[in-house]
N, C-alpha and C positions, 0 to 999 in steps of 0.2 A: 491494427489496434492490438491492445493487451490481448492474450489469449491464455486462460488456464486449463490445463491439461492434467487430467488424474490418470495414476497408473495404479494398478491393482496393489503392487508391493508398498506403496506410498500410503493409501488410503487404509491400509489395515491396519498397519502401526497407528495411524494418527486418530484412529477412531477408539482405540484403547487409550490414547493418552493425547487429548486434543491439545497440551500445553507444549508441543514438541518443538514449536516454532513461534511463541509468542510475539516477536520481534525480528527485525533484520539480522539476517544471519543466524537466526536461531537461538536457543536457550541462552547460550554462552557468548553470542556474537562473534562466533569464529567459524562459523560455516560447516560445523560438523554435527551430523546427526547422533542424538543419543541411543539411536535403535541399535540392537543387535541381531545378528542372523541376518544381515542384508545379504542379498547375491553378490558374488563375486564378478559373476558374467552374465549377460543376456543374450537371448534368442538373436538370430540375425534380424527379426523384425522389430526387436525392442520388446518392452513391456505391453500388455494388452492394455488398450484404452477403454478406460470405462465411461468417461464422459469429457466435456469441454464445455468452456464458457466463453463465447466470443463478445463482441461489440461491448468492449470495457471502456474504451477511451483509449488517449495516446498518453505516453509519459514514460518515466523511469522508477517505478514503484514495483518491488516484488510482493510476494504475499506472506502473510503472517496468519498463525493458528492459534485459535482459543476459543473457550465456550462453546466446542462444536461448530465453529463457523470459520471459514477462511476469509480473510480480509486484504483488499487492495484497493488500489487509487487509479483515476486516469481522468484527461482531459477530454470533454465534450461539450456539445451545444448544451445551451440551457434547455433546450425541448428534449434531451436525452434521445435523441434518434437511435433506432433499432440498428441501423445499418449504415455507420459512420464510413467515408471513404478510407481505404487503406492501401494508396498507392505507395510504392515503396521508394525511397529516396527524396521525398517531399513532405517528412513529417511534419515541419514546422508549419507548412502551408495547409495543412488541415483544418476543417472549421471547429470551433470549441473555444469559448472563452472561459467555462467554469469547470471547476474541481469536483469531480463524483468521487465517492467511496460507495465500496459496496460489501456486503457480506452474502456468504454463498455457503450452502450445507455441503455436507460431506457427499450427497449424492449429485452434486453438481447444478441444485436449484437457486437461483438468486433469491436470497430472502429479503433483501433489500438493496436499494440504491438510491443514494441521497446526494443531492447538489449542495455541497458545503461551502463554496464560495468561489471567489475570483482565482482562476488558475494563473500559473506562470505563463503569460505570453510574451516575454521580453524579445528585443532583437537579438536573439540566439536561435542557433539551429536545434539546440535541446530545448523545446518548450515542453509544457505538459506537467504532468505530477512528479515530483521530485523525492518523494519518502516513501517509506512502509509504516502503515500505523502500527503501533505497540499497543498489545493486549495486557492488561493488567486488571485482575479482579473484577471482571463484567465491564470495565470499560476500555475504549480505544484512545489512543494519544496520537496525534498527527501533528506536525509544523508545515505548512503550507510554503510554496516557493516564495512568497511575499511576507514570510515572518509571521503568520498568525498559529500559534500554537492553539492546540484544541484539544476539549476532552468530548468524547461521544459514546452514549450507550451501544454497546457490542452488538445485544439483540436488536435493536431497531435503527441505528445509525443516528438517532436524534442527538442533537447537540446540549451538551451540558454546560458548555462555557468555552470562552475564547480569549486570548488577549493578543496583544499587538508588542512585539519587544523591539519593532522600529521605532515606536514611539515612547514606550518606557525607558528603553535603554540607548536610545538615539543610536541606535545601529545603523548601518549602511548595507543596503542589499548588493553583494556583489554580482558580477556579469551573468554567473549561472543560477542565481537565486540562492533561497536557503535550502540547502540539499543535505539534509541530515535526518534520520530517524531517532526520535525523542528516546532516550534512556533513562530508564526508572531503577533508582538503587534504594530500596526501602522506600520511604516517603517522599523524597526528592525527586522530581523530573528535572533531567538535565538537557538543556539545549546551549547552545554557543551563540548568542547575538553578536559578539566581535567587537564592540567598541574599545576603545584604549583603557576606559575607566571603568571595565567589568571586570 
């Protein structure tokens, strides 16, 4: 399953500015940190491990940061087991039909872990979560692999609203499902439903 690992230098910067990574690939979606004074090299053993969070489910989400929390998603069983199987090489065979989103504080404590709907479980080796939550002004925005963009409270994970772009825009879900992280530019939320008349 997914594991979040915290290193000392990363947390120090983000405690001062928790908006360093509010979306997929950071502030500018270019994969570059805005932090300065980062190390040019590391000790042979790497940075000191401060904490880690396991049992987060399966999928292809990375993390975003905002409002003092770290967010990610993963596919798990509805019962949210504490120890899901993690055999390598058979990730698509792991149990779990539901998509969970979680908020973790800067000390590694899981603040909330919510079942937000059906996970992508198509006939594809890459099943599971498909996108990274986008943080904006106290809310999280996420599109599921089944084409359901949603708005969630970043402090609690509670659902504030969802839409169904497959129904509204007559879009077709491709083989690997809806696989994008919502982009926010001012007020509009940008997703790509994909039909010819959009």
